[in-house]
C-alpha positions in Angstrom: 89.0 16.8 81.7 86.8 18.0 84.5 84.1 14.7 86.1 80.8 15.8 85.7 77.8 14.1 87.4 74.3 14.0 85.4 70.7 13.5 85.8 67.7 13.9 84.5 64.8 15.0 85.5 61.2 14.1 84.8 60.3 17.0 82.0 62.7 18.5 79.3 65.9 18.8 81.8 69.0 16.8 81.8 71.7 18.5 84.6 75.2 18.3 85.0 77.6 19.4 87.9 81.8 19.5 88.0 81.4 20.5 91.3 80.5 17.2 93.0 76.7 18.3 92.9 77.6 21.8 95.0 75.5 23.5 92.0 73.7 22.2 88.8 74.0 23.0 85.3 70.9 22.9 83.2 72.3 21.5 79.1 70.7 24.0 76.7 71.5 25.9 73.9 72.3 29.5 73.9 68.7 29.8 73.6 67.6 28.4 75.8 66.1 25.9 74.4 67.1 22.3 76.0 67.8 19.2 74.6 65.0 16.8 75.4 62.0 17.3 73.3 60.0 15.2 72.4 60.5 14.9 68.3 57.1 17.8 67.9 58.9 20.4 70.7 57.3 19.8 73.4 59.1 19.7 76.3 57.6 17.1 77.7 60.4 14.1 76.9 62.2 13.6 80.2 65.3 11.9 80.3 64.6 8.2 81.2 68.0 6.5 81.3 71.3 7.8 81.4 74.1 5.3 80.1 78.0 5.8 79.4 80.3 3.5 77.1 82.6 1.6 79.4 85.1 1.4 76.4 85.0 5.7 76.1 83.9 7.7 79.1 83.0 10.5 77.1 80.1 8.7 74.9 77.6 9.0 76.4 73.6 8.1 75.7 70.5 9.8 77.2 66.9 7.6 76.8 63.9 9.7 77.2 60.0 9.2 78.0 59.2 10.2 74.4 60.7 6.5 73.4 64.3 8.7 72.1 67.8 8.5 72.4 70.8 10.6 72.2 73.9 10.8 72.5 77.3 12.7 72.1 81.1 11.5 71.6 82.2 14.0 73.8 80.6 14.6 77.1 79.3 17.8 75.7 77.8 20.0 78.2 76.0 22.1 75.4 73.3 20.9 73.5 75.5 21.4 70.6 76.9 18.4 70.9 74.7 16.3 70.9 72.3 14.3 68.6 69.3 11.8 68.3 70.0 8.4 67.0 67.3 6.6 67.2 63.1 7.0 68.2 60.8 4.3 68.8 57.1 4.3 67.0 54.3 4.9 69.3 52.1 2.1 70.1 49.7 0.9 67.5 47.1 1.6 70.6 44.4 4.3 70.4 46.0 7.9 72.4 49.4 5.1 73.1 52.0 7.7 73.6 55.6 6.9 72.7 57.3 4.0 74.7 59.5 5.4 77.0 63.6 4.2 77.6 63.6 2.9 80.5 67.5 1.9 80.7 70.4 1.3 77.7 72.3 -1.1 77.5 76.2 -0.4 75.8 78.5 -2.8 73.9 81.2 -3.3 76.0 84.2 -2.7 72.9 82.0 -0.8 70.5 80.6 2.3 71.5 78.6 2.7 68.7 75.9 -0.9 69.3 73.2 -0.1 71.7 
């Protein structure tokens, strides 16, 4: 299979390149919607962490600025292959925003354990 380079951006974009960064593709569905929505349909979630399972590099997790974690079991290059697996609650302070996922640690031999 192809080896992709993945990069996230501050807003709602997750990009990949299959040609060593010569060109980039934005992960989106057929309607042009981007994967990293904040749960309210807002495009401001931003990719803040990307991790690959040590035991299976096709299993990938992406954390967002909106406190959500998305995964793919097949290093999917379309949004159809991704699902949300977790969402952190908003802080209990007035005007608080969602928690940012700044890092993801994956168990060395169990890719379903974060």
